[in-house]
C-alpha positions in Angstrom: 135.0 49.5 107.3 131.9 47.8 108.6 130.8 44.3 109.3 127.2 43.6 108.3 125.6 41.0 110.7 122.5 39.2 109.8 119.7 38.3 112.3 120.7 35.6 114.7 124.5 36.1 114.3 127.1 37.5 116.7 130.4 39.3 116.0 133.4 38.9 118.3 136.9 39.8 117.5 137.4 38.4 114.0 134.5 36.0 113.7 130.8 36.2 112.8 129.0 33.2 114.3 125.5 32.1 115.1 124.1 31.9 111.6 124.2 29.0 109.1 128.0 29.1 109.2 130.9 31.1 110.6 133.0 33.7 108.7 136.5 34.9 109.6 137.3 38.5 109.1 141.0 39.2 108.2 143.1 42.2 107.2 145.6 41.7 104.4 148.7 43.8 103.4 148.4 47.6 103.2 146.9 49.1 100.1 149.3 52.0 100.1 152.7 50.6 99.5 154.5 53.6 98.0 157.6 54.9 99.7 157.4 57.8 102.1 157.7 61.3 100.7 161.1 62.0 102.2 161.2 65.5 100.6 158.6 66.5 103.3 161.1 65.6 106.1 163.8 67.7 104.4 161.4 70.6 104.2 160.5 70.3 107.9 164.3 70.5 108.7 164.6 73.5 106.4 161.8 75.2 108.3 163.1 74.5 111.8 166.9 74.8 111.3 167.1 78.6 110.9 164.8 79.1 113.8 166.9 76.8 116.0 170.0 78.7 114.9 168.6 82.1 115.8 167.4 80.8 119.2 170.9 79.6 119.8 172.2 83.1 119.0 169.6 84.6 121.3 167.5 86.4 118.6 164.0 85.3 119.2 162.5 87.9 116.8 164.6 86.5 113.9 163.7 83.0 114.9 160.0 83.6 114.8 160.3 85.7 111.6 162.3 83.1 109.7 160.1 80.1 110.8 156.7 81.6 110.1 157.9 83.2 106.9 159.2 80.0 105.5 156.2 78.1 106.8 153.9 80.5 105.0 155.9 80.3 101.8 156.1 76.5 101.7 152.5 75.8 102.7 151.4 78.5 100.2 153.4 76.9 97.4 151.9 73.5 98.1 148.4 74.9 98.5 148.6 76.6 95.1 149.6 73.3 93.6 146.6 71.6 95.4 149.1 69.4 97.4 147.1 69.4 100.7 148.8 66.3 101.9 152.2 68.1 101.7 150.7 71.0 103.7 149.2 68.7 106.3 152.4 66.7 106.7 154.5 69.9 107.1 152.2 71.3 109.8 152.2 68.0 111.8 156.0 67.8 111.5 156.4 71.3 112.8 154.2 70.9 115.8 157.1 71.1 118.4 158.4 74.4 116.9 154.9 75.8 116.7 154.5 75.1 120.4 157.8 76.6 121.2 157.4 79.9 119.3 153.8 80.5 120.1 154.5 83.2 122.8 156.4 85.2 120.1 153.6 85.2 117.5 150.1 84.5 118.7 149.4 82.2 121.6 146.4 80.5 119.9 147.9 80.3 116.5 148.1 76.5 116.4 144.3 76.2 116.5 144.0 78.6 113.7 146.6 76.8 111.6 144.9 73.5 112.2 141.5 75.0 111.2 143.1 76.3 108.0 144.4 72.9 107.1 140.9 71.4 107.6 139.4 74.1 105.4 142.0 73.3 102.7 141.0 69.6 103.0 137.4 70.4 102.5 138.2 72.4 99.3 140.6 70.0 97.7 139.5 66.6 99.1 135.9 66.9 100.2 135.5 63.1 100.2 138.1 62.9 103.0 136.3 65.5 105.0 133.1 63.5 104.6 134.9 60.4 105.9 136.0 62.5 108.9 132.4 63.7 109.4 131.2 60.0 109.4 133.7 59.1 112.2 131.7 58.1 115.3 134.4 59.2 117.7 136.0 62.3 116.2 132.8 64.0 115.1 131.2 64.0 118.6 134.5 65.1 120.1 134.7 68.1 117.7 131.0 69.1 118.1 131.0 68.8 121.9 134.3 70.5 122.1 133.0 73.5 120.2 129.9 73.7 122.3 132.1 73.5 125.4 134.3 76.3 124.3 131.3 78.4 123.2 129.6 78.0 126.6 132.9 78.9 128.3 133.1 82.1 126.2 129.5 83.0 127.0 130.0 82.3 130.7 133.3 84.2 131.1 133.1 86.8 128.4 136.7 85.9 127.4 137.2 84.1 124.1 140.5 82.4 125.1 138.9 80.4 127.9 139.3 76.7 127.1 140.2 77.8 123.5 143.2 75.5 123.6 140.8 72.6 123.5 140.9 73.0 119.7 144.6 72.1 119.7 143.5 68.6 121.0 140.5 68.2 118.8 141.7 69.7 115.5 145.2 68.2 116.0 143.6 64.8 116.3 141.6 65.5 113.1 144.6 66.5 111.0 146.7 63.5 112.2 143.6 61.2 111.5 143.3 62.5 107.9 147.1 62.2 107.3 147.0 58.7 108.8 145.0 57.5 105.9 148.1 58.2 103.7 151.0 56.4 105.4 153.5 57.6 102.8 152.8 61.2 104.1 152.3 60.3 107.8 155.8 58.7 108.1 157.8 61.8 107.2 155.5 63.9 109.3 156.3 61.7 112.4 160.0 61.9 111.6 159.5 65.6 111.3 158.3 65.8 114.9 161.5 64.0 116.0 163.7 66.3 113.8 161.9 69.5 115.0 162.4 68.4 118.7 166.1 67.6 118.1 166.7 71.0 116.6 164.9 72.7 119.5 167.1 70.9 121.9 170.1 72.0 120.0 169.0 75.6 120.0 168.3 75.7 123.7 171.3 73.6 124.8 173.6 76.6 125.5 171.3 78.1 128.1 172.1 75.2 130.4 168.9 74.8 132.4 168.4 71.7 134.4 165.4 70.6 132.4 165.9 70.1 128.7 163.4 72.0 126.6 163.0 74.8 129.1 165.0 78.0 128.9 164.9 81.8 129.4 166.3 83.6 126.4 166.7 87.2 127.4 163.7 87.8 129.6 161.4 85.5 127.6 160.7 82.1 129.1 160.6 79.5 126.3 159.5 75.9 126.0 158.5 73.3 128.5 160.1 69.9 129.3 156.8 68.2 128.6 157.0 69.2 124.9 160.4 67.5 124.5 159.4 64.5 126.6 156.1 63.8 124.8 157.7 64.0 121.4 160.6 61.8 122.4 158.3 59.2 124.0 156.2 59.2 120.7 159.3 58.5 118.6 160.4 55.8 121.1 157.1 54.0 120.9 157.0 54.2 117.1 160.5 52.9 116.7 159.9 49.8 118.9 156.3 48.9 118.1 155.2 47.0 114.9 158.9 46.5 113.9 159.2 50.2 113.3 156.7 50.1 110.4 155.3 53.5 111.2 158.7 55.1 110.7 159.5 52.9 107.6 162.3 51.2 109.5 160.8 47.8 108.8 162.7 45.8 111.4 166.1 47.2 110.6 168.8 47.9 113.1 168.3 51.7 112.6 165.1 51.5 114.7 167.2 50.6 117.7 169.5 53.6 117.0 166.3 55.8 116.8 165.1 54.3 120.1 168.4 55.1 121.7 168.3 58.8 120.6 164.7 59.1 121.7 165.6 57.6 125.1 168.4 60.1 125.6 166.1 63.1 124.9 163.4 61.6 127.1 165.7 61.2 130.1 167.2 64.7 129.6 163.8 66.3 129.5 163.2 65.1 133.1 159.5 65.1 132.3 158.2 62.3 134.6 154.8 62.1 132.9 156.6 61.5 129.6 158.6 58.8 131.2 155.4 57.1 132.2 154.0 57.5 128.6 157.2 55.9 127.3 156.8 52.9 129.5 153.4 52.4 128.0 154.8 51.3 124.7 157.0 48.4 126.0 154.1 47.4 128.3 151.8 47.0 125.4 154.5 45.1 123.4 155.0 42.8 126.4 151.3 41.9 126.5 150.8 41.4 122.8 151.6 38.2 121.0 154.1 38.6 118.1 155.8 41.7 119.7 157.6 40.3 122.7 160.6 38.9 121.0 161.7 42.4 119.9 161.8 43.7 123.5 165.1 42.0 124.4 167.4 43.9 122.0 165.3 47.0 122.6 165.8 46.6 126.4 169.5 46.2 126.0 169.8 49.4 123.8 167.7 51.4 126.3 169.7 50.2 129.3 173.0 51.1 127.6 171.6 54.5 126.6 170.4 55.2 130.2 173.8 54.2 131.5 175.5 56.5 129.1 173.3 59.5 129.9 173.6 58.9 133.7 177.4 58.8 133.3 177.4 62.2 131.5 177.6 65.6 133.1 173.8 65.8 133.3 173.5 62.5 135.1 173.2 64.1 138.6 170.4 66.3 137.3 168.4 63.3 136.1 169.1 61.4 139.3 167.8 64.4 141.2 164.4 64.2 139.4 164.3 60.4 139.9 164.9 60.9 143.6 161.9 63.3 143.7 159.7 60.3 142.7 161.2 57.5 144.7 162.7 59.1 147.8 161.0 58.1 151.1 162.0 61.5 152.5 159.7 63.4 150.2 155.9 63.8 150.6 153.4 62.7 148.0 152.8 66.4 147.3 156.5 66.9 146.4 156.6 63.7 144.4 153.6 64.8 142.3 154.6 68.5 141.9 151.4 69.7 143.7 149.0 67.4 141.8 148.1 65.6 145.1 146.6 68.8 146.5 144.4 69.1 143.4 143.1 65.5 143.8 142.5 66.2 147.5 140.6 69.4 146.8 138.5 67.8 144.0 135.9 65.9 146.1 134.9 69.1 148.0 134.7 71.1 144.8 132.8 68.3 143.0 130.3 67.7 145.8 129.3 71.3 146.0 127.9 71.0 142.5 128.0 67.3 141.5 125.5 67.2 138.6 126.1 70.3 136.4 129.5 71.4 137.9 130.5 75.0 138.4 130.1 75.9 134.8 132.3 76.0 131.7 135.4 78.1 132.2 135.1 78.2 136.0 137.6 75.6 136.9 140.6 77.9 137.5 138.6 80.4 139.4 137.0 77.8 141.7 140.3 76.1 142.4 141.9 79.5 143.2 139.2 80.2 145.8 139.8 76.9 147.4 143.6 76.8 147.5 144.8 80.2 146.6 146.8 78.8 143.7 146.4 80.6 140.3 146.7 77.7 137.9 144.6 75.3 135.9 143.8 71.9 137.3 146.5 69.5 136.1 144.2 66.7 135.0 141.6 66.7 132.3 139.3 64.5 134.5 139.5 67.0 137.4 139.1 69.9 135.0 135.9 68.5 133.4 134.6 67.2 136.7 134.8 70.6 138.4 133.4 72.5 135.4 130.7 70.1 134.0 130.1 67.8 137.0 129.1 64.1 136.7 127.5 64.7 133.2 130.9 65.9 131.8 132.8 63.1 133.6 130.4 60.5 132.2 130.8 61.8 128.6 134.6 61.9 129.0 134.8 58.3 130.3 132.6 57.2 127.4 134.8 59.0 125.0 138.0 57.4 126.3 136.3 54.0 126.4 135.4 54.5 122.7 139.0 55.4 121.9 140.3 52.3 123.6 137.7 50.1 121.9 138.6 51.5 118.5 142.3 50.9 119.0 141.6 47.4 120.2 139.6 46.6 117.1 142.4 48.0 115.0 144.8 45.6 116.7 142.4 42.7 116.2 142.2 43.3 112.5 145.8 44.3 111.7 148.0 43.2 114.5 149.3 46.8 114.8 149.7 48.0 118.4 150.7 51.7 117.9 147.0 52.9 118.0 146.5 50.9 121.3 149.6 52.4 122.8 148.5 55.9 121.7 145.1 55.4 123.3 146.6 54.3 126.6 149.0 57.3 126.5 146.1 59.7 125.9 144.3 58.2 129.0 147.4 58.5 131.1 148.1 62.0 130.0 144.6 63.0 131.0 145.3 62.0 134.6 148.4 64.3 134.9 147.6 67.2 132.5 144.6 68.9 131.0 145.6 67.5 127.6 144.9 70.7 125.7 147.9 70.6 123.4 148.6 69.4 119.9 151.0 66.6 120.8 148.3 64.9 122.8 146.2 65.5 119.7 148.8 63.6 117.7 148.6 60.7 120.1 144.8 60.7 119.8 145.0 60.9 116.0 147.2 57.8 115.9 144.9 56.0 118.4 142.0 56.6 116.0 143.9 55.5 112.9 141.4 54.4 110.2 142.3 51.1 108.5 139.8 51.3 105.6 142.3 53.0 103.3 145.6 51.5 104.4 144.4 48.0 104.8 142.4 45.6 102.7 139.8 44.0 104.9 138.2 40.8 103.6 136.2 37.8 104.7 137.5 34.2 104.6 134.7 31.7 104.5 135.1 28.8 106.8 134.3 25.2 105.9 130.5 24.5 105.7 129.0 22.7 108.6 127.2 20.1 106.4 128.2 18.9 102.9 126.8 21.1 100.3 126.0 24.0 102.6 127.2 27.4 101.4 128.6 30.1 103.7 126.7 33.4 103.1 126.3 34.5 106.6 128.4 37.7 106.5 129.0 40.6 104.2 131.8 43.2 104.8 132.4 46.4 103.0 135.2 48.9 103.4 
C-alpha cells in the first residue's frame, strides 16, 4: 500500500492536503473473510499432546522423539501437497514446544526450521517472498542481522555467537508472511496458547515455584518467561480489537480466554511478562473505540487474580510481587541483577563509544567488569557494548520505524494489536536481549501488512469551488 502525493501536497494521518483539493484515505472491511482453518489448531494439539504426556511421565527422550517425528510427518505431508500456509501455521503454533525441547534436540534448531519455512515460501509462493523483500523494515533487519552474526562469527571463531538473533528476525518474517492470511494466522495464534497450556500441564507435577520451569531428572527444562510471554500475547489478543485476531468477534468467550491467560500469566511469576500484559490495556485505554470494553475485561481479570491468589500457589505469587514493591529490598534485588548491568554500562560504553567492543564481545567484556558469566539482559545494553553508538543509533531508528508502522496501521484500520505488539517489543528490549522466537512473533504482528487483508481506498472530498474536480491523490495497494 502506498499513497502517491503530487507536488505541493502533504500527507498526514488519513488526508492528503495542499493541492487543488483534499482526499481522505480510508480502509474498508477485510478482503479475506473466510473462516479460520481450525484443522491447523487440532494438528498443533496433536503435535504437542504426546510430548506433554511424556514430559509428565518423566521421559524426555520419548517427548522429543514423538514431537519432532510428528512435526516432520505433518509438515512433510503439507509440503508435498504444496500447502506452505499449513506448514507455516503449524510451526508458529508450536513455537512454545520448540523452545521447551530445544536442549533435547539441537539448541539452534528453531532458526533452521524458520529458514526452511522461508525457503519453502520462496519455492511455492515467490510473490510473497518478493513482497517480504520489498518491506522497508524487515529487509534491513534481516540483512543487518546476518552481517552482525557473520561479524560475530569472524571475531570469535564460534558460529553460535549471536546466532539466536535469527530466532528474532526469521520469526518475525514467518509471522509477517502468515499475517497476510488471517484465516491461517488465527489458528496459529491459538496454537501458541494451546501449546503453552499443554506445557504447563506437563510440568505441573514437578511443583516448582515458577510455572514453566522444572528439572526433569537432571535436565533443566523451560523458563517462566516463555509461559509468561505466550500468556500475555493471548491476553492482549483476546481484549484488543474485540478479539478479532482470535476470531472471537466480541463474544463472551474472549473474556473466558482472557481469564485463562491471566491465570497462566500470574502463575508464571515472570515480572517482565506482567509488564507486557499491562501494555495491552494501556493501549486500549488511550485509543478511541476500545475503552468501553475495558470495564468487563477489568472485572474478569480482577476476579481471576483473586481466585489465583486464593489458591495454594497464592503465597508464591505474592512472594514475587513483594520482590518488586517491598521497601526492604534493594533495586538490585527488585530487578534480579539488571540494575548492576545498567550501572556497569556507562563505563563499558565510554571505553569504546563509537565502534563498541566488537560483535560477540558483550558477554566477555561484562564478565571482566563484574565477574558474572551471563549475557547482558537488555538488547540496548548488548548492542551498545558490542557496536557502540552506531549500533545503538541503528537500533533506535529500527524501533522508531516499527512504532511508526504500527501507528499508520492503526490510523488506517483502527486495529491496535500491531501497536501493542510494537510497544511490547520495545519494553522487552529493555529487560531481555530479545533473541527468541516469541519476541519475533510480537514483532511480526507489529509489522502486520494491511495491503492483503484490508482494501484501502480514497474518498474524494467536496470540491472547493463549483465544478472543480478532485484529482489530487492516487493510491495503490
